[in-house]
FIKOLZA-1660 file (N, C-alpha, C; in steps of 0.1 Angstrom, whole numbers, plus 5000, padded with zeros to 4 digits):
% residues 202
   i   px   py   pz ch aa at
   1 9212 8972 5071  A  D  N
   1 9224 8978 5065  A  D CA
   1 9220 8990 5056  A  D  C
   2 9225 9002 5059  A  V  N
   2 9221 9013 5051  A  V CA
   2 9224 9012 5037  A  V  C
   3 9235 9005 5033  A  Y  N
   3 9239 9004 5019  A  Y CA
   3 9229 8995 5011  A  Y  C
   4 9222 8986 5017  A  K  N
   4 9213 8978 5011  A  K CA
   4 9200 8985 5007  A  K  C
   5 9198 8996 5014  A  R  N
   5 9185 9003 5012  A  R CA
   5 9187 9016 5003  A  R  C
   6 9199 9018 4999  A  Q  N
   6 9201 9031 4991  A  Q CA
   6 9196 9029 4977  A  Q  C
   7 9192 9040 4971  A  E  N
   7 9188 9041 4957  A  E CA
   7 9194 9054 4952  A  E  C
   8 9197 9053 4939  A  T  N
   8 9203 9065 4932  A  T CA
   8 9193 9069 4921  A  T  C
   9 9191 9082 4920  A  Y  N
   9 9182 9088 4910  A  Y CA
   9 9189 9100 4903  A  Y  C
  10 9186 9102 4891  A  V  N
  10 9191 9113 4883  A  V CA
  10 9179 9123 4882  A  V  C
  11 9181 9135 4886  A  A  N
  11 9171 9146 4885  A  A CA
  11 9176 9156 4875  A  A  C
  12 9168 9159 4865  A  T  N
  12 9173 9168 4854  A  T CA
  12 9161 9175 4848  A  T  C
  13 9164 9187 4842  A  D  N
  13 9153 9194 4834  A  D CA
  13 9156 9193 4819  A  D  C
  14 9166 9185 4816  A  S  N
  14 9170 9183 4802  A  S CA
  14 9164 9171 4795  A  S  C
  15 9157 9173 4784  A  N  N
  15 9152 9161 4777  A  N CA
  15 9163 9152 4772  A  N  C
  16 9174 9159 4768  A  E  N
  16 9185 9151 4762  A  E CA
  16 9191 9142 4773  A  E  C
  17 9193 9147 4785  A  I  N
  17 9198 9139 4796  A  I CA
  17 9188 9128 4800  A  I  C
  18 9176 9132 4801  A  F  N
  18 9165 9123 4805  A  F CA
  18 9165 9111 4796  A  F  C
  19 9165 9113 4783  A  E  N
  19 9165 9103 4773  A  E CA
  19 9177 9094 4773  A  E  C
  20 9189 9100 4776  A  H  N
  20 9201 9092 4776  A  H CA
  20 9201 9083 4789  A  H  C
  21 9198 9089 4800  A  V  N
  21 9198 9081 4813  A  V CA
  21 9188 9070 4812  A  V  C
  22 9176 9073 4806  A  S  N
  22 9166 9063 4805  A  S CA
  22 9170 9050 4798  A  S  C
  23 9181 9051 4790  A  K  N
  23 9186 9039 4783  A  K CA
  23 9192 9029 4792  A  K  C
  24 9196 9033 4804  A  F  N
  24 9203 9023 4813  A  F CA
  24 9197 9023 4827  A  F  C
  25 9187 9031 4830  A  T  N
  25 9180 9030 4843  A  T CA
  25 9167 9038 4842  A  T  C
  26 9157 9033 4850  A  Q  N
  26 9144 9039 4851  A  Q CA
  26 9144 9050 4863  A  Q  C
  27 9155 9051 4870  A  N  N
  27 9156 9060 4881  A  N CA
  27 9160 9074 4876  A  N  C
  28 9152 9080 4869  A  V  N
  28 9155 9093 4864  A  V CA
  28 9142 9101 4865  A  V  C
  29 9143 9114 4870  A  I  N
  29 9131 9122 4873  A  I CA
  29 9133 9135 4865  A  I  C
  30 9123 9139 4857  A  M  N
  30 9122 9151 4850  A  M CA
  30 9117 9162 4860  A  M  C
  31 9125 9173 4862  A  T  N
  31 9121 9183 4871  A  T CA
  31 9119 9197 4864  A  T  C
  32 9114 9206 4871  A  S  N
  32 9112 9220 4866  A  S CA
  32 9125 9226 4861  A  S  C
  33 9124 9235 4851  A  S  N
  33 9135 9242 4846  A  S CA
  33 9137 9255 4853  A  S  C
  34 9128 9258 4863  A  D  N
  34 9128 9271 4870  A  D CA
  34 9136 9271 4882  A  D  C
  35 9143 9260 4886  A  H  N
  35 9150 9260 4898  A  H CA
  35 9163 9269 4897  A  H  C
  36 9166 9275 4908  A  I  N
  36 9177 9284 4909  A  I CA
  36 9190 9277 4914  A  I  C
  37 9188 9265 4919  A  S  N
  37 9200 9257 4924  A  S CA
  37 9197 9242 4923  A  S  C
  38 9208 9235 4924  A  G  N
  38 9206 9220 4924  A  G CA
  38 9199 9215 4936  A  G  C
  39 9200 9223 4947  A  T  N
  39 9193 9219 4959  A  T CA
  39 9178 9219 4957  A  T  C
  40 9173 9229 4950  A  D  N
  40 9158 9229 4948  A  D CA
  40 9154 9218 4939  A  D  C
  41 9163 9214 4929  A  R  N
  41 9160 9203 4920  A  R CA
  41 9159 9190 4928  A  R  C
  42 9169 9188 4937  A  V  N
  42 9169 9176 4945  A  V CA
  42 9157 9175 4954  A  V  C
  43 9153 9187 4959  A  Y  N
  43 9141 9187 4968  A  Y CA
  43 9128 9183 4960  A  Y  C
  44 9127 9188 4948  A  E  N
  44 9115 9184 4940  A  E CA
  44 9115 9169 4937  A  E  C
  45 9127 9163 4934  A  A  N
  45 9128 9149 4931  A  A CA
  45 9125 9141 4944  A  A  C
  46 9131 9145 4955  A  A  N
  46 9129 9138 4968  A  A CA
  46 9114 9138 4972  A  A  C
  47 9108 9149 4970  A  T  N
  47 9094 9151 4973  A  T CA
  47 9085 9141 4964  A  T  C
  48 9089 9140 4951  A  E  N
  48 9082 9131 4942  A  E CA
  48 9083 9117 4947  A  E  C
  49 9095 9114 4952  A  L  N
  49 9098 9100 4957  A  L CA
  49 9091 9097 4970  A  L  C
  50 9085 9107 4976  A  Q  N
  50 9078 9106 4989  A  Q CA
  50 9087 9101 5000  A  Q  C
  51 9098 9107 5002  A  L  N
  51 9107 9103 5012  A  L CA
  51 9102 9107 5026  A  L  C
  52 9106 9100 5036  A  S  N
  52 9102 9103 5050  A  S CA
  52 9112 9114 5055  A  S  C
  53 9107 9120 5066  A  D  N
  53 9115 9132 5072  A  D CA
  53 9129 9128 5075  A  D  C
  54 9131 9116 5080  A  N  N
  54 9145 9112 5085  A  N CA
  54 9153 9104 5074  A  N  C
  55 9148 9103 5062  A  D  N
  55 9156 9097 5051  A  D CA
  55 9167 9106 5048  A  D  C
  56 9179 9100 5045  A  L  N
  56 9191 9107 5042  A  L CA
  56 9191 9109 5027  A  L  C
  57 9193 9122 5023  A  V  N
  57 9195 9126 5009  A  V CA
  57 9209 9130 5006  A  V  C
  58 9215 9123 4996  A  I  N
  58 9229 9128 4992  A  I CA
  58 9227 9135 4979  A  I  C
  59 9231 9148 4979  A  N  N
  59 9230 9157 4967  A  N CA
  59 9244 9157 4960  A  N  C
  60 9245 9150 4949  A  L  N
  60 9257 9150 4941  A  L CA
  60 9254 9156 4928  A  L  C
  61 9261 9167 4925  A  Q  N
  61 9258 9175 4913  A  Q CA
  61 9265 9169 4901  A  Q  C
  62 9260 9172 4889  A  G  N
  62 9265 9166 4877  A  G CA
  62 9279 9172 4873  A  G  C
  63 9283 9183 4880  A  D  N
  63 9297 9188 4877  A  D CA
  63 9307 9182 4885  A  D  C
  64 9304 9171 4893  A  E  N
  64 9313 9163 4900  A  E CA
  64 9312 9148 4896  A  E  C
  65 9316 9145 4883  A  P  N
  65 9313 9132 4878  A  P CA
  65 9322 9121 4883  A  P  C
  66 9333 9124 4889  A  F  N
  66 9343 9114 4893  A  F CA
  66 9343 9112 4908  A  F  C
  67 9332 9114 4915  A  M  N
  67 9332 9113 4929  A  M CA
  67 9335 9098 4933  A  M  C
  68 9345 9095 4941  A  P  N
  68 9348 9081 4945  A  P CA
  68 9337 9075 4954  A  P  C
  69 9334 9062 4951  A  N  N
  69 9324 9055 4959  A  N CA
  69 9328 9055 4974  A  N  C
  70 9342 9054 4976  A  G  N
  70 9346 9053 4990  A  G CA
  70 9343 9066 4998  A  G  C
  71 9344 9077 4991  A  L  N
  71 9340 9090 4998  A  L CA
  71 9325 9090 5001  A  L  C
  72 9317 9086 4992  A  L  N
  72 9303 9086 4994  A  L CA
  72 9299 9077 5006  A  L  C
  73 9305 9066 5007  A  K  N
  73 9303 9057 5018  A  K CA
  73 9307 9063 5031  A  K  C
  74 9318 9070 5031  A  K  N
  74 9324 9076 5043  A  K CA
  74 9314 9087 5047  A  K  C
  75 9309 9095 5038  A  I  N
  75 9299 9105 5041  A  I CA
  75 9287 9099 5048  A  I  C
  76 9282 9088 5043  A  I  N
  76 9270 9082 5049  A  I CA
  76 9273 9077 5063  A  I  C
  77 9285 9070 5064  A  D  N
  77 9289 9066 5078  A  D CA
  77 9290 9077 5088  A  D  C
  78 9297 9088 5083  A  D  N
  78 9299 9099 5092  A  D CA
  78 9286 9106 5096  A  D  C
  79 9277 9107 5086  A  F  N
  79 9264 9113 5089  A  F CA
  79 9256 9106 5100  A  F  C
  80 9256 9093 5100  A  F  N
  80 9248 9086 5110  A  F CA
  80 9256 9085 5123  A  F  C
  81 9269 9087 5123  A  K  N
  81 9277 9087 5135  A  K CA
  81 9276 9100 5142  A  K  C
  82 9276 9111 5134  A  V  N
  82 9277 9125 5140  A  V CA
  82 9263 9131 5141  A  V  C
  83 9254 9128 5131  A  D  N
  83 9241 9134 5130  A  D CA
  83 9241 9149 5130  A  D  C
  84 9248 9155 5120  A  P  N
  84 9247 9170 5118  A  P CA
  84 9235 9174 5111  A  P  C
  85 9233 9187 5109  A  D  N
  85 9222 9192 5101  A  D CA
  85 9226 9189 5086  A  D  C
  86 9238 9192 5082  A  V  N
  86 9243 9190 5069  A  V CA
  86 9256 9183 5069  A  V  C
  87 9260 9175 5060  A  I  N
  87 9273 9169 5059  A  I CA
  87 9278 9172 5045  A  I  C
  88 9291 9175 5044  A  S  N
  88 9298 9177 5031  A  S CA
  88 9312 9171 5032  A  S  C
  89 9321 9174 5023  A  A  N
  89 9334 9167 5023  A  A CA
  89 9345 9176 5019  A  A  C
  90 9357 9172 5022  A  C  N
  90 9369 9180 5019  A  C CA
  90 9381 9171 5019  A  C  C
  91 9392 9177 5013  A  H  N
  91 9405 9170 5015  A  H CA
  91 9416 9180 5014  A  H  C
  92 9428 9176 5017  A  S  N
  92 9439 9185 5018  A  S CA
  92 9442 9193 5005  A  S  C
  93 9447 9205 5006  A  I  N
  93 9451 9213 4995  A  I CA
  93 9466 9210 4992  A  I  C
  94 9468 9204 4980  A  V  N
  94 9482 9200 4976  A  V CA
  94 9489 9211 4969  A  V  C
  95 9482 9218 4960  A  D  N
  95 9487 9229 4952  A  D CA
  95 9484 9242 4959  A  D  C
  96 9495 9249 4963  A  K  N
  96 9493 9262 4970  A  K CA
  96 9486 9273 4961  A  K  C
  97 9487 9271 4948  A  H  N
  97 9480 9280 4939  A  H CA
  97 9465 9280 4941  A  H  C
  98 9460 9268 4946  A  D  N
  98 9446 9267 4948  A  D CA
  98 9440 9277 4959  A  D  C
  99 9449 9281 4968  A  L  N
  99 9445 9291 4978  A  L CA
  99 9439 9303 4972  A  L  C
 100 9445 9308 4961  A  L  N
 100 9440 9320 4955  A  L CA
 100 9431 9317 4943  A  L  C
 101 9429 9305 4939  A  N  N
 101 9421 9301 4928  A  N CA
 101 9406 9302 4932  A  N  C
 102 9399 9311 4927  A  K  N
 102 9385 9314 4931  A  K CA
 102 9376 9302 4927  A  K  C
 103 9380 9294 4917  A  N  N
 103 9372 9282 4914  A  N CA
 103 9374 9270 4923  A  N  C
 104 9384 9271 4931  A  C  N
 104 9387 9261 4941  A  C CA
 104 9382 9266 4955  A  C  C
 105 9370 9261 4959  A  V  N
 105 9364 9266 4972  A  V CA
 105 9371 9260 4984  A  V  C
 106 9375 9268 4993  A  K  N
 106 9381 9264 5005  A  K CA
 106 9371 9264 5017  A  K  C
 107 9373 9254 5026  A  V  N
 107 9365 9254 5038  A  V CA
 107 9375 9255 5050  A  V  C
 108 9371 9263 5060  A  I  N
 108 9378 9264 5072  A  I CA
 108 9371 9256 5083  A  I  C
 109 9378 9247 5089  A  I  N
 109 9372 9237 5098  A  I CA
 109 9376 9239 5112  A  I  C
 110 9367 9238 5122  A  N  N
 110 9371 9239 5136  A  N CA
 110 9376 9226 5141  A  N  C
 111 9379 9226 5154  A  E  N
 111 9385 9214 5160  A  E CA
 111 9376 9202 5161  A  E  C
 112 9363 9205 5160  A  N  N
 112 9353 9194 5161  A  N CA
 112 9349 9188 5147  A  N  C
 113 9355 9194 5137  A  G  N
 113 9353 9188 5123  A  G CA
 113 9341 9195 5116  A  G  C
 114 9336 9206 5121  A  Y  N
 114 9325 9214 5115  A  Y CA
 114 9331 9226 5107  A  Y  C
 115 9324 9230 5097  A  A  N
 115 9328 9241 5089  A  A CA
 115 9325 9254 5096  A  A  C
 116 9335 9263 5097  A  D  N
 116 9333 9276 5102  A  D CA
 116 9331 9286 5091  A  D  C
 117 9337 9284 5080  A  A  N
 117 9335 9293 5069  A  A CA
 117 9339 9287 5055  A  A  C
 118 9334 9292 5045  A  F  N
 118 9338 9288 5031  A  F CA
 118 9342 9301 5024  A  F  C
 119 9354 9299 5017  A  K  N
 119 9359 9311 5010  A  K CA
 119 9364 9307 4996  A  K  C
 120 9364 9316 4987  A  R  N
 120 9370 9314 4974  A  R CA
 120 9385 9317 4973  A  R  C
 121 9389 9326 4982  A  E  N
 121 9403 9330 4982  A  E CA
 121 9408 9330 4997  A  E  C
 122 9419 9324 4999  A  V  N
 122 9426 9323 5012  A  V CA
 122 9440 9327 5010  A  V  C
 123 9445 9337 5018  A  T  N
 123 9458 9342 5016  A  T CA
 123 9468 9335 5025  A  T  C
 124 9463 9329 5036  A  T  N
 124 9471 9323 5046  A  T CA
 124 9464 9311 5053  A  T  C
 125 9471 9301 5057  A  T  N
 125 9465 9291 5065  A  T CA
 125 9469 9291 5079  A  T  C
 126 9476 9302 5083  A  N  N
 126 9480 9303 5097  A  N CA
 126 9468 9303 5107  A  N  C
 127 9469 9295 5117  A  N  N
 127 9459 9294 5127  A  N CA
 127 9445 9289 5122  A  N  C
 128 9445 9283 5110  A  S  N
 128 9433 9279 5105  A  S CA
 128 9435 9265 5099  A  S  C
 129 9425 9257 5099  A  Y  N
 129 9425 9244 5093  A  Y CA
 129 9418 9245 5080  A  Y  C
 130 9425 9247 5069  A  V  N
 130 9420 9250 5056  A  V CA
 130 9421 9238 5047  A  V  C
 131 9409 9234 5041  A  M  N
 131 9409 9222 5032  A  M CA
 131 9402 9226 5019  A  M  C
 132 9404 9218 5009  A  R  N
 132 9396 9220 4996  A  R CA
 132 9382 9214 4998  A  R  C
 133 9372 9222 4995  A  H  N
 133 9358 9217 4996  A  H CA
 133 9355 9209 4985  A  H  C
 134 9348 9198 4987  A  I  N
 134 9343 9189 4977  A  I CA
 134 9328 9190 4976  A  I  C
 135 9322 9194 4965  A  G  N
 135 9308 9197 4964  A  G CA
 135 9298 9186 4964  A  G  C
 136 9297 9180 4975  A  V  N
 136 9286 9170 4977  A  V CA
 136 9280 9173 4991  A  V  C
 137 9267 9171 4992  A  Y  N
 137 9260 9174 5005  A  Y CA
 137 9251 9163 5008  A  Y  C
 138 9249 9161 5021  A  G  N
 138 9239 9152 5027  A  G CA
 138 9231 9158 5038  A  G  C
 139 9218 9155 5038  A  Y  N
 139 9209 9160 5049  A  Y CA
 139 9197 9151 5049  A  Y  C
 140 9190 9152 5060  A  K  N
 140 9177 9145 5061  A  K CA
 140 9167 9152 5053  A  K  C
 141 9157 9145 5048  A  Y  N
 141 9147 9152 5040  A  Y CA
 141 9140 9164 5047  A  Y  C
 142 9138 9163 5060  A  K  N
 142 9132 9174 5067  A  K CA
 142 9141 9186 5068  A  K  C
 143 9154 9184 5068  A  T  N
 143 9164 9195 5068  A  T CA
 143 9164 9201 5054  A  T  C
 144 9164 9193 5043  A  L  N
 144 9163 9198 5030  A  L CA
 144 9151 9206 5028  A  L  C
 145 9139 9202 5033  A  S  N
 145 9127 9210 5032  A  S CA
 145 9128 9223 5038  A  S  C
 146 9136 9224 5049  A  K  N
 146 9138 9237 5056  A  K CA
 146 9148 9246 5047  A  K  C
 147 9158 9240 5042  A  I  N
 147 9168 9247 5034  A  I CA
 147 9162 9254 5022  A  I  C
 148 9153 9247 5015  A  V  N
 148 9148 9253 5002  A  V CA
 148 9138 9264 5005  A  V  C
 149 9134 9266 5017  A  N  N
 149 9125 9277 5021  A  N CA
 149 9133 9289 5027  A  N  C
 150 9146 9288 5028  A  L  N
 150 9154 9299 5033  A  L CA
 150 9158 9308 5022  A  L  C
 151 9157 9321 5024  A  K  N
 151 9161 9331 5014  A  K CA
 151 9176 9332 5013  A  K  C
 152 9181 9335 5001  A  P  N
 152 9195 9337 4999  A  P CA
 152 9200 9348 5008  A  P  C
 153 9212 9346 5014  A  T  N
 153 9218 9356 5023  A  T CA
 153 9227 9364 5015  A  T  C
 154 9231 9376 5021  A  Q  N
 154 9240 9385 5014  A  Q CA
 154 9254 9379 5011  A  Q  C
 155 9259 9371 5021  A  S  N
 155 9272 9365 5019  A  S CA
 155 9272 9354 5008  A  S  C
 156 9260 9347 5008  A  E  N
 156 9259 9337 4997  A  E CA
 156 9259 9344 4983  A  E  C
 157 9252 9355 4982  A  L  N
 157 9251 9362 4969  A  L CA
 157 9264 9368 4966  A  L  C
 158 9271 9374 4975  A  N  N
 158 9284 9380 4973  A  N CA
 158 9294 9370 4968  A  N  C
 159 9294 9358 4974  A  N  N
 159 9304 9348 4971  A  N CA
 159 9300 9338 4961  A  N  C
 160 9287 9338 4958  A  K  N
 160 9281 9327 4950  A  K CA
 160 9284 9313 4955  A  K  C
 161 9282 9312 4968  A  L  N
 161 9284 9299 4975  A  L CA
 161 9271 9296 4983  A  L  C
 162 9263 9287 4978  A  E  N
 162 9250 9284 4984  A  E CA
 162 9252 9279 4999  A  E  C
 163 9263 9272 5002  A  Q  N
 163 9265 9266 5015  A  Q CA
 163 9266 9277 5026  A  Q  C
 164 9269 9290 5022  A  L  N
 164 9269 9300 5032  A  L CA
 164 9255 9303 5037  A  L  C
 165 9245 9300 5030  A  R  N
 165 9231 9302 5035  A  R CA
 165 9229 9293 5046  A  R  C
 166 9235 9281 5046  A  F  N
 166 9233 9271 5057  A  F CA
 166 9239 9277 5070  A  F  C
 167 9252 9281 5068  A  L  N
 167 9259 9287 5080  A  L CA
 167 9252 9299 5085  A  L  C
 168 9247 9308 5076  A  D  N
 168 9241 9320 5081  A  D CA
 168 9228 9318 5088  A  D  C
 169 9222 9306 5086  A  N  N
 169 9210 9303 5093  A  N CA
 169 9212 9292 5104  A  N  C
 170 9224 9292 5109  A  N  N
 170 9228 9284 5120  A  N CA
 170 9226 9269 5118  A  N  C
 171 9228 9264 5106  A  L  N
 171 9227 9250 5103  A  L CA
 171 9242 9245 5103  A  L  C
 172 9244 9234 5111  A  S  N
 172 9258 9229 5112  A  S CA
 172 9261 9221 5100  A  S  C
 173 9274 9222 5096  A  I  N
 173 9279 9214 5084  A  I CA
 173 9291 9207 5088  A  I  C
 174 9290 9193 5090  A  Y  N
 174 9301 9185 5093  A  Y CA
 174 9309 9181 5081  A  Y  C
 175 9322 9182 5082  A  M  N
 175 9330 9179 5070  A  M CA
 175 9337 9166 5071  A  M  C
 176 9333 9157 5062  A  T  N
 176 9340 9144 5061  A  T CA
 176 9353 9146 5054  A  T  C
 177 9364 9142 5060  A  E  N
 177 9378 9143 5054  A  E CA
 177 9381 9130 5046  A  E  C
 178 9386 9133 5034  A  Y  N
 178 9389 9121 5026  A  Y CA
 178 9404 9122 5022  A  Y  C
 179 9411 9111 5025  A  D  N
 179 9426 9112 5023  A  D CA
 179 9431 9106 5010  A  D  C
 180 9422 9102 5001  A  K  N
 180 9426 9097 4988  A  K CA
 180 9423 9108 4977  A  K  C
 181 9428 9106 4965  A  D  N
 181 9426 9116 4955  A  D CA
 181 9412 9117 4950  A  D  C
 182 9408 9129 4948  A  V  N
 182 9394 9132 4943  A  V CA
 182 9396 9140 4930  A  V  C
 183 9393 9134 4918  A  P  N
 183 9395 9142 4906  A  P CA
 183 9386 9155 4907  A  P  C
 184 9391 9166 4902  A  P  N
 184 9384 9179 4903  A  P CA
 184 9371 9179 4896  A  P  C
 185 9362 9188 4901  A  G  N
 185 9349 9190 4894  A  G CA
 185 9351 9198 4881  A  G  C
 186 9340 9200 4874  A  I  N
 186 9341 9207 4861  A  I CA
 186 9333 9220 4862  A  I  C
 187 9341 9231 4863  A  D  N
 187 9335 9244 4864  A  D CA
 187 9339 9253 4852  A  D  C
 188 9350 9250 4846  A  T  N
 188 9356 9259 4835  A  T CA
 188 9360 9251 4823  A  T  C
 189 9363 9257 4812  A  D  N
 189 9368 9250 4800  A  D CA
 189 9380 9243 4803  A  D  C
 190 9389 9248 4812  A  E  N
 190 9401 9241 4816  A  E CA
 190 9398 9229 4823  A  E  C
 191 9388 9229 4832  A  D  N
 191 9384 9217 4840  A  D CA
 191 9379 9207 4830  A  D  C
 192 9372 9211 4820  A  L  N
 192 9367 9201 4810  A  L CA
 192 9378 9194 4803  A  L  C
 193 9388 9201 4799  A  K  N
 193 9400 9195 4793  A  K CA
 193 9407 9185 4802  A  K  C
 194 9408 9189 4815  A  K  N
 194 9414 9180 4825  A  K CA
 194 9405 9167 4826  A  K  C
 195 9392 9169 4826  A  A  N
 195 9383 9157 4828  A  A CA
 195 9384 9148 4816  A  A  C
 196 9385 9154 4804  A  E  N
 196 9387 9145 4792  A  E CA
 196 9400 9138 4792  A  E  C
 197 9411 9144 4797  A  A  N
 197 9424 9138 4798  A  A CA
 197 9423 9126 4809  A  A  C
 198 9416 9129 4820  A  Y  N
 198 9414 9119 4830  A  Y CA
 198 9407 9107 4825  A  Y  C
 199 9397 9109 4817  A  L  N
 199 9389 9098 4812  A  L CA
 199 9397 9088 4804  A  L  C
 200 9407 9094 4797  A  K  N
 200 9416 9086 4788  A  K CA
 200 9425 9077 4796  A  K  C
 201 9427 9080 4809  A  T  N
 201 9435 9072 4818  A  T CA
 201 9428 9060 4824  A  T  C
 202 9415 9060 4823  A  L  N
 202 9407 9050 4829  A  L CA
 202 9407 9037 4821  A  L  C
% end
């Protein structure tokens, strides 16, 4: 059973975070402060843990603190069912204002459930299957090793979306669809206020 073998680690370059996490788990790894992305940080941690090439790595960033357990389990199930290069997640866009909201990343999905494109702004959903992207990724360690050695592409730099590097290098990204509510990530001061309000409801 894959769920019996899973382990969760926190990778950080912050002494404050390291000391706090150490109070409730030993599964915390101090990493370099020179990484340009969370993916590079996860790779350093995964390498220190001596993972095998085919081990699945789920990269969940700290700006997505409310990720549902049900979604993470669905991502794991879908990964072993489909076996893509990379797996990520999405759900329906409820607020039409999100189409033009640059902080709400959209993913355009094809009929097979794979990502065709990621955009910060979408003016129309005609003839496209457009969903809100959820910032969590899964890949085998050997794929992660390949990703961290790819140079940033022009579309990635222009849009500030690391996942475009995957597509530009012909890595497939399967999108797990989640039909339940996913509290938003924290990218702005407004998001932080929403997160604080959400915590008060728990």
